[in-house]
C-alpha positions in Angstrom: 36.9 5.6 -4.2 38.4 7.2 -0.7 40.6 10.3 -2.5 37.9 11.6 -4.9 39.8 14.0 -7.0 39.3 14.8 -10.5 41.2 11.8 -12.0 38.9 9.6 -10.3 35.4 11.3 -11.0 34.3 9.0 -13.4 34.9 5.9 -11.6 32.6 7.7 -8.9 29.7 8.5 -11.3 29.8 4.9 -12.0 29.5 3.8 -8.4 26.9 6.1 -7.5 24.4 4.1 -9.0 25.5 1.0 -6.9 25.4 3.0 -4.0 21.9 4.2 -5.1 20.3 1.1 -5.5 21.7 0.2 -2.3 19.6 2.3 -0.5 16.7 1.4 -2.7 17.1 -2.2 -1.9 17.3 -1.5 1.8 13.8 0.1 1.4 11.3 -2.9 2.4 7.6 -2.4 0.5 5.7 -4.2 3.1 2.2 -3.4 1.1 3.3 -3.5 -2.2 4.5 -6.8 -1.4 1.9 -8.0 0.3 -0.1 -9.5 -2.6 -3.1 -7.0 -1.5 -1.9 -4.3 -4.5 -2.6 -5.2 -7.8 0.3 -3.7 -9.9 -0.2 -2.8 -13.6 2.5 -1.0 -16.2 1.4 2.2 -17.5 4.0 2.4 -20.6 5.0 5.5 -22.0 2.9 7.7 -24.3 -0.4 6.0 -23.0 -2.2 8.4 -21.3 -2.0 9.6 -18.1 -5.5 8.3 -16.5 -6.8 4.4 -16.3 -10.7 3.9 -15.4 -11.5 0.4 -13.4 -14.9 -0.8 -12.6 -16.2 -3.5 -11.2 -19.0 -6.1 -12.9 -20.6 -8.8 -11.3 -22.2 -12.1 -12.6 -25.1 -13.4 -10.4 -23.8 -16.1 -8.2 -25.6 -19.4 -9.4 -26.8 -21.0 -12.2 -30.5 -21.7 -13.2 -32.2 -24.9 -13.9 -31.9 -26.1 -17.6 -35.1 -28.3 -18.4 -34.7 -30.8 -21.3 -34.0 -29.2 -24.8 -34.5 -26.1 -23.1 -32.6 -22.8 -23.9 -30.3 -22.3 -20.9 -30.6 -18.6 -19.1 -28.6 -15.9 -19.5 -26.3 -15.1 -16.1 -27.2 -11.7 -14.9 -24.4 -8.9 -15.4 -24.2 -6.5 -12.8 -22.0 -3.2 -13.5 -20.4 -2.1 -10.5 -19.0 1.1 -9.6 -15.8 2.8 -11.1 -13.1 5.2 -10.2 -10.0 6.4 -12.2 -6.4 6.7 -11.4 -4.5 9.6 -12.3 -0.8 9.5 -12.9 1.9 11.7 -10.7 5.9 12.0 -10.6 8.2 12.5 -7.6 11.5 13.6 -7.4 14.1 14.7 -5.0 17.8 16.0 -5.8 20.9 16.3 -3.7 24.3 18.0 -5.1 27.7 16.4 -4.9 29.8 19.1 -4.0 33.2 20.3 -5.3 34.5 19.9 -1.8 33.3 16.4 -1.1 34.6 15.0 -4.5 38.0 16.7 -3.9 38.8 16.5 -0.2 38.3 12.6 0.3 34.5 13.3 1.7 33.6 9.5 0.6 31.3 9.0 3.8 29.6 11.8 3.3 29.1 11.4 -0.4 28.2 7.4 0.3 25.6 8.3 2.9 23.8 11.1 0.7 23.7 8.7 -2.3 22.2 5.3 -0.5 19.9 8.1 1.4 18.9 9.1 -1.8 17.7 6.0 -3.0 15.5 5.3 -0.4 13.6 8.4 -0.9 11.1 7.5 -3.9 10.2 3.6 -2.5 9.6 5.6 0.9 6.8 7.7 -0.5 5.2 5.2 -2.6 5.1 2.9 0.5 3.9 6.4 2.6 0.8 7.1 -0.2 -0.2 3.5 -0.4 -0.3 3.0 3.2 -1.8 6.2 3.8 -4.7 4.3 2.1 -5.4 2.4 4.8 -4.0 5.0 7.3 -6.7 7.9 6.1 -9.4 5.2 5.1 -12.1 7.0 7.5 -11.9 9.8 5.1 -12.7 10.5 1.5 -9.9 12.8 1.1 -6.5 14.2 2.6 -4.3 16.7 2.4 -0.7 15.2 1.3 2.5 16.4 2.4 2.9 18.7 -0.8 -0.3 20.2 -0.1 -2.5 18.6 -2.4 -6.0 17.3 -2.1 -5.7 13.8 -2.5 -9.2 11.9 -3.1 -9.3 8.3 -1.4 -12.7 7.7 -1.8 -13.8 4.4 -2.9 -16.4 3.4 -6.2 -19.7 4.2 -3.4 -17.9 7.9 -3.1 -17.6 6.5 0.1 -14.5 6.3 2.3 -12.8 2.9 2.3 -14.0 1.9 5.9 -18.0 2.7 6.3 -21.1 0.6 8.0 -23.1 1.3 4.7 -21.6 1.1 1.6 -23.9 0.5 -1.2 -24.0 -2.3 -4.6 -25.5 -0.9 -7.9 -28.0 -4.0 -8.5 -29.6 -3.8 -4.4 -30.6 -1.8 -1.8 -28.7 -4.1 0.4 -25.3 -2.1 2.1 -22.5 -3.9 3.6 -20.3 -2.5 6.8 -16.2 -3.1 7.3 -15.7 -1.9 10.4 -15.9 -4.0 13.2 -18.5 -2.5 15.9 -17.2 -0.8 19.1 -13.4 -0.8 17.4 -11.8 -3.2 19.9 -8.3 -3.9 20.1 -6.8 -7.0 18.4 -7.8 -10.4 20.3 -8.7 -13.7 19.7 -12.2 -12.8 20.3 -12.3 -9.5 18.4 -10.6 -11.5 15.4 -13.7 -13.9 15.8 -15.6 -11.1 15.7 -14.2 -9.5 12.7 -14.5 -12.4 10.4 -18.5 -13.0 11.7 -18.8 -9.1 10.1 -16.9 -10.8 7.0 -19.1 -13.4 6.6 -22.2 -11.6 7.0 -21.5 -8.3 4.7 -19.7 -10.1 1.8 -21.9 -9.3 -1.1 -21.8 -8.7 -4.7 -23.2 -6.1 -7.0 -26.7 -8.1 -7.0 -26.7 -8.5 -3.2 -26.0 -12.0 -3.0 -24.0 -13.5 -0.2 -20.2 -14.0 -1.6 -17.3 -16.0 0.2 -14.7 -14.1 0.6 -11.4 -16.0 1.5 -9.6 -13.4 3.9 -5.9 -14.5 4.0 -4.2 -12.0 5.9 -4.4 -10.1 8.9 -3.0 -6.7 8.9 -1.6 -4.3 11.9 0.1 -1.3 12.6 4.1 -1.6 14.0 2.6 -1.3 17.5 4.5 -4.0 19.5 1.5 -4.7 21.8 -1.0 -5.5 18.5 2.3 -7.4 16.7 2.9 -9.7 19.6 -1.1 -10.3 19.8 -1.5 -11.2 15.9 2.0 -13.5 16.6 0.3 -15.1 19.6 -2.9 -16.0 17.6 -1.3 -17.0 14.7 1.9 -19.0 15.9 0.7 -20.9 19.2 0.1 -24.4 18.5 -2.2 -24.2 21.7 -5.1 -22.3 22.4 -3.3 -19.0 23.5 -6.6 -18.0 25.8 -6.5 -21.7 27.1 -4.3 -23.2 29.9 -5.1 -26.6 28.8 -2.2 -27.1 25.9 -4.1 -29.6 24.7 -6.9 -27.2 23.2 -5.9 -26.7 19.6 -5.1 -23.0 17.9 -7.5 -22.8 15.4 -5.7 -19.7 14.2 -2.4 -21.4 14.1 -1.0 -20.3 10.3 -4.7 -19.2 9.3 -3.6 -15.7 8.1 -0.5 -14.2 6.7 0.3 -11.1 9.3 1.5 -7.8 7.5 2.6 -5.4 9.3 2.2 -1.9 7.9 4.7 0.2 9.8 3.7 3.9 8.1 -0.3 3.7 8.6 0.1 5.4 12.0 1.6 8.4 10.5 -0.2 11.7 9.5 0.2 13.5 6.2 4.1 14.0 6.3 5.3 10.6 7.8 5.4 11.8 11.7 4.3 9.5 14.2 0.1 9.9 14.6 -0.3 7.8 17.8 -4.2 8.0 17.0 -3.9 5.4 14.5 -1.5 2.7 16.6 -4.2 0.4 17.3 -5.7 -0.1 13.7 -6.3 -3.9 12.2 -8.2 -6.0 9.9 -8.3 -8.8 7.8 -8.3 -8.7 4.2 -8.0 -10.5 0.7 -5.4 -10.9 -2.1 -7.9 -12.4 -4.2 -10.7 -9.9 -4.0 -8.5 -6.7 -3.5 -9.4 -3.5 -5.9 -6.0 -1.7 -4.5 -4.4 -0.5 -7.6 -1.0 0.7 -8.3 -0.1 2.1 -11.7 3.6 2.2 -12.4 4.5 4.8 -15.2 7.9 5.4 -14.1 9.5 2.9 -11.2 12.2 5.2 -9.0 15.3 5.7 -10.9 18.6 7.6 -10.8 18.8 10.9 -12.4 22.3 12.2 -13.0 24.2 15.2 -15.2 27.4 12.9 -14.9 30.4 13.6 -16.9 34.1 15.4 -16.3 34.5 17.9 -14.0 34.5 21.3 -15.6 32.2 19.7 -18.4 28.4 21.1 -18.9 27.5 18.3 -16.6 28.7 20.1 -13.6 26.9 22.9 -12.0 28.4 26.6 -13.6 27.6 28.7 -10.2 28.0 26.1 -7.6 30.4 23.3 -9.0 28.3 20.7 -7.7 27.4 17.1 -9.8 23.9 16.8 -9.1 22.2 13.2 -8.5 18.1 13.1 -8.4 15.5 10.5 -8.6 12.7 10.6 -10.2 9.3 8.0 -9.8 5.7 8.4 -11.4 2.4 6.2 -10.3 -1.2 6.2 -9.3 -3.3 4.6 -6.6 -6.8 3.8 -6.6 -9.4 1.7 -4.4 -12.1 0.6 -6.5 -14.2 -1.3 -3.9 -14.3 -1.9 -0.4 -15.1 -5.3 0.0 -12.0 -6.9 0.2 -10.9 -5.3 3.8 -12.2 -5.1 6.9 -10.9 -2.7 9.7 -11.1 -2.0 13.6 -9.6 1.3 14.7 -9.0 -0.6 18.1 -9.8 2.8 20.2 -13.0 1.2 21.5 -15.0 3.7 19.7 -18.6 2.9 18.9 
């Protein structure tokens, strides 16, 4: 493939997808594969929206006397959210000069990088739901306003989330937003215990299994110390057990601390929290998995752009993201604000 003249163009086209797949596979889909995101396929010709809703039964069975009819469980309809599909795409041109002047490495880099663009954007959009979770909307890099409110119309993170069947409210922001430490982790666990309620206002048992952080090195190292140390990391006595050893899966989210365009946003660098994959309502609807699109063919055919002599390769994907309920996640902004 080092000599990409017209006689080897067909081989190049066949290898283009291999190079594209290499780039695609190199992108870690951290949040998508964490267990927090509930993924579903949206088949062709089935519409561009899906509605998601919570329905809770009451937590407890009732007494049944001898010969008595059993009581019916109470059903409470929760809030709903609608996800709407969008498409993304990008294109590159492989020029006549690249193909005929041995510019293989330039071509390789272009195709490999093209394979990264769609999964990078999906990962960015997913992690922005965590990073922009203090707001009900944000303007993305395309200039579109994105609704990221949850079912009760509030932001994902709030101190006054409501439920439909009770006047009770719940919070999923740790007071005073401390940085991650053993003490703050225990404080967040207490928040989770005291604010896990269903749509009836009844206390539930939330089984958090994920400790998530940004890619801030200090926060990552603190999380690793807490979860991997064999002894209590805050005690000098090595015989004191570390109760957090292996308690949570640590998920590092490298795109949370970014702005809408994907540039660094240091104001979010210390974000961290707990989450439950079992109770997550973080929905990703995939209508079109990232795939390579091209106008491949022989040089001089209709596949070659008439005015530029380029052969064009592109990527396309289609999906929606929606979060119904906030009860599965809790956050600390790590900035010490009240």
